[in-house]
C-alpha positions, 0 to 999 in steps of 0.5 A, spaced: 465 765 342 467 758 340 465 760 333 469 766 333 475 762 335 474 757 329 473 762 324 479 766 326 483 759 326 480 758 319 482 765 316 489 763 319 489 757 315 487 760 309 492 765 309 498 760 310 496 756 304 496 762 300 503 764 302 505 757 299 505 755 291 500 750 289 506 746 286 510 746 292 511 739 295 514 741 302 516 747 305 523 750 305 526 747 311 530 753 313 526 757 317 525 761 324 522 755 327 527 750 325 533 754 328 532 751 335 532 759 338 528 759 345 525 765 343 521 762 337 520 755 340 519 755 348 514 759 352 517 765 356 517 765 363 513 772 363 507 768 359 509 770 352 507 764 348 512 761 343 510 763 335 512 756 333 508 750 334 511 743 336 513 739 330 508 733 329 510 727 333 514 731 338 512 733 345 515 739 349 514 739 356 515 746 360 515 746 367 515 753 371 516 754 379 514 761 380 516 765 387 514 772 390 519 775 393 516 781 396 515 782 404 509 786 403 503 786 398 498 780 397 498 773 400 500 769 394 507 766 395 508 761 390 505 757 384 507 750 381 508 746 377 505 750 372 506 744 367 504 745 360 504 740 355 505 741 347 505 736 342 505 737 334 498 734 331 500 736 324 505 741 320 504 748 324 499 745 329 499 743 336 495 741 342 496 744 348 494 742 355 495 746 362 495 741 368 492 744 374 497 748 378 498 749 386 498 756 388 501 757 395 498 762 399 498 765 407 491 765 410 489 767 417 493 765 423 499 763 419 495 757 416 497 755 409 492 755 403 493 751 397 488 753 391 489 750 384 488 752 377 483 748 372 485 744 367 486 748 360 487 745 353 487 748 346 490 749 340 496 753 337 497 754 329 503 757 326 500 761 320 507 765 318 514 761 318 520 764 314 527 765 315 526 771 319 519 771 322 514 766 325 507 768 328 501 764 331 494 764 333 492 760 339 486 759 343 485 755 350 479 753 354 479 754 361 486 756 361 489 758 368 487 764 371 494 767 372 501 764 375 500 770 380 493 768 383 487 764 383 480 767 383 473 766 382 473 770 376 477 765 372 476 766 364 473 760 360 476 762 354 483 765 351 485 767 344 492 770 343 497 772 337 504 772 338 510 773 333 517 773 333 522 777 328 530 775 327 532 782 327 540 781 326 545 775 328 543 773 335 538 778 336 530 776 336 524 781 338 517 777 340 511 780 342 504 778 344 497 780 345 492 776 349 484 777 350 480 772 355 473 772 356 467 768 360 461 765 358 457 770 360 461 777 358 465 779 352 472 780 352 473 782 360 481 783 360 487 782 356 493 779 360 498 781 358 495 787 355 501 788 351 508 785 352 515 785 348 521 781 349 528 782 346 533 776 346 540 776 345 544 769 344 551 770 348 553 763 345 550 757 342 548 755 349 546 761 352 540 766 351 539 772 355 532 776 354 528 782 357 521 783 357 517 789 358 509 789 358 502 790 362 497 785 365 490 786 368 489 780 373 482 782 375 476 784 371 476 792 371 482 792 374 488 797 373 494 795 369 500 792 372 506 795 368 512 790 369 519 788 367 523 782 367 530 779 365 531 771 364 537 767 362 536 760 358 541 755 358 541 749 353 544 743 358 543 738 353 540 738 345 533 737 348 533 740 355 534 747 357 533 751 363 530 758 365 531 762 370 529 770 371 527 775 376 522 781 375 518 787 378 511 790 377 512 798 377 506 799 379 503 794 384 495 794 384 490 790 388 495 789 394 499 785 389 507 783 391 512 787 386 517 782 386 518 775 383 523 770 381 521 764 376 525 758 374 524 752 370 525 746 365 523 745 357 524 738 355 523 736 348 521 729 346 
């Protein structure tokens, strides 16, 4: 698996290099990754990764609080802090760290359970970036299993591809596909199996977005189709606040249907 990830990353580097003339000393600064468009530079509440890597020497801190909002269904109640650090290493390449997060659950006789996810770390590489399009490939070791639950079948590897396209003034379309696996089986699930995000800038500070997708939470489990809406508000030049709500159209495995999420993105 590690050899496969390294091979894919090497291919992405070669493809990116082939797009730039050998005589070029620097890339044209005006591209999708320099617009500060949240759809390109920050991760989505539902799990769509940003296609633009953090610039070298910068740090992006992403914090998220997830709250289930259904009275019926499984026992998971909340997940926090869902704390992710992204820092640029070189041009178009960033390191990613997912710190352990706590998932609050209700146990027997009203007792609270608080399992935690593992520490995850990996790399993201933006292999395409021009005026309207950005696309990236990433891989991570021991990533958080899910923001919805903690289980014993937590994946050991994850590889994803994500892309963002500026359709027209103020409108951005994003997509992602993610595959996960463990050390003793092949690719066992895709989370999300497929997802599309449409974002619209209502002003220079505010962006609203809607997601449609599917995710598989456990191996051999049925896909959950979901949709959500979110608002991204720029509070300061380097600080944004996200809030959103969503629902699962076909809850499976005794899962809760509705959820809320909110968080901050801080650029340092």
